C-alpha positions, -999 to +999 in steps of 0.1 A: +038-563-367+041-532-388+004-524-383+008-528-345+037-503-345+017-478-365-013-482-341+009-477-311+023-445-326-011-433-334-023-440-299+006-420-285-002-390-308-039-391-298-030-392-261-005-363-265-030-341-284-057-349-258-034-339-229-025-306-247-061-299-254-070-303-217-042-280-207-053-253-231-089-256-219-079-254-183-056-224-190-083-206-211-101-190-181-069-175-168-060-161-203-095-145-207-096-129-172-089-092-173-054-081-161-050-054-135-016-038-130-009-017-099+022+003-094+028-007-058+021-038-037-005-022-013-027-013-043-024-049-055-036-061-021-067-039-024-073-049-060-070-086-054-094-083-024-118-064-046-119-088-076-112-122-060-108-147-088-125-125-114-093-109-126-055-113-125-036-088-104+001-080-108+022-051-094+054-033-106+071-026-073+100-049-064+106-062-029+135-038-024+119-007-037+102+021-018+067+028-030+081+062-041+108+047-063+087+026-087+100+029-123+089+015-156+114-008-173+106-023-207+090-054-191+067-031-171+056-012-202+047-045-219+026-055-189+008-021-190+000-026-227-016-059-219-036-046-189-073-037-189-068-015-159-038+003-143-039+017-108-015+041-093-014+066-064-007+098-082+018+123-096+035+136-064+037+102-048+051+084-079+068+112-098+092+089-118+063+074-137+039+103-138+044+112-175+038+076-186+007+072-164-008+104-176-005+092-213-028+063-205-065+066-215-087+076-185-109+046-189-079+024-185-064+042-155-074+048-118-055+076-102-062+070-065-055+105-053-083+118-076-109+097-057-129+113-028-108+099-001-108+105+036-078+125+046-063+134+080-066+171+087-035+192+092-041+191+130-033+154+129+002+161+117+023+163+148+056+151+134+075+183+141+104+169+122+113+203+109+102+222+140+074+240+121+044+221+133+026+225+166+017+196+189-020+201+190-037+167+189-068+162+168-084+134+148-106+152+123-109+142+087-113+161+055-123+149+020-098+152-008-118+161-039-112+148-074-089+176-086-072+188-054-042+165-054-017+191-064-028+218-040-032+194-011+001+176-018+024+205-024+055+195-004+036+164+006+017+183+033-010+156+033-001+119+038-004+100+005-002+066+021-040+064+018-043+026+018-036+025+056-072+038+062-096+009+057-123+033+047-102+044+018-094+008+009-131+001+006-136+032-016-107+022-039-120-014-041-155-001-050-140+020-079-122-011-092-153-032-090-174-006-108-148-003-136-149-041-141-187-042-137-185-065-106-208-064-076-197-037-052-187-051-018-165-041+011-131-057+014-130-051+051-163-047+071-172-022+097-172-049+124-137-060+114-125-024+115-141-020+150-123-052+161-089-037+151-098-004+168-105-023+200-071-039+199-055-005+195-076+015+220-052+008+250-024+024+230-041+057+222-018+077+244+015+059+234+040+080+215+065+065+190+090+072+163+087+059+127+112+057+099+093+080+076+061+101+077+036+075+065+012+067+093-012+097+094-041+077+079-036+048+102-032+068+134-060+091+125-086+065+118-077+045+149-074+075+172-037+071+180-009+096+186+005+107+152+040+097+160+074+114+153+090+108+119+128+104+113+123+112+076+097+130+056+068+115+037+089+107+007+116+090+028+141+118+025+165+124+054+162+156+075+188+182+085+207+185+117+183+210+132+153+188+125+171+157+139+179+176+171+143+187+175+131+152+168+152+138+197+139+165+220+103+158+211+108+121+216+122+127+251+094+152+260+066+130+248+081+099+264+082+079+231+081+042+237+097+027+206+109+031+171+094+015+140+115+006+110+103-006+076+118-037+059+125-020+026+145+009+040+180+010+055+176+016+093+209+030+104+195+064+114+167+047+134+192+025+152+214+055+161+184+073+177+173+040+194+207+037+210+209+073+220+174+073+236+175+036+248+144+027+228+134-007+214+131-012+177+102-030+159+095-038+123+063-025+107+055-035+071+033-006+058+034-020+022+024-056+029+055-070+012+050-105+027+012-105+022+000-131-003-025-119-029-059-134-023-095-123-017-088-117+020-055-100+014-064-066+027-081-078+059-051-100+067-028-071+058-045-048+083-046-075+110-008-080+106-002-042+107-022-038+139-003-067+155+030-052+145+020-019+159+009-034+192+041-054+195+062-023+196+047-014+230 
């Protein structure tokens, strides 16, 4: 009887050890995969699409934060220490974390604004929020060279929301893949971009208002009107003179609707919508609801195009 009890106990121990061993073996591939940390969700969408299941991707931005407001609590610093690669936009876009990012080794960091990205030219910027821009309409592009971030982005003259141009997303993805020694492949194909363009073509002459100045890359690559912005590229509110000119421009250009973004308060947009009798639509420029998977960026762009179209 005593021997039987001992045998049963031994059997339980062996079974438990076997189960733990299986769990450790199954978990091992996840533990050994490189960790990529991005500051904001859109970069995580690009990174996950770039690496598939070859790496783990996490981001620091919370669901209630603007991309411009990402900070580094102690928990974030611990994640960064564990990461093999950290990706951020750049100093003037994420000023709160610039010093910490610049202390990281260059081989561990990708500063997106130092890549040779496609940028909308100044003629694409028709916002006229401050009344200092003209309304000439153009769709040219320029290249932002590796060390021109500061000069090109003084006062955020160029739009730093670079992920909204699929060509830039492919370029960022290629940089990630090369850093991790993975095969270089596009995360959204030319045919898929062309399909999105075809959906947007009937809207090329439609004017709109948007919560903040963030759509230059999107409107330029898809040959759309640049739109009128209630706030500037950092999300800061404008003065009374700018707000008056914005309303006049909206009336003159026959704006059709106003876009609001889910992470921002929309009181100012709703006031203008009521004054001008314009409908309001939500546009998620940061992919806050987009799951991270290998098709994340393609799905993000498809959703964005659908949201843009719905406004009209």
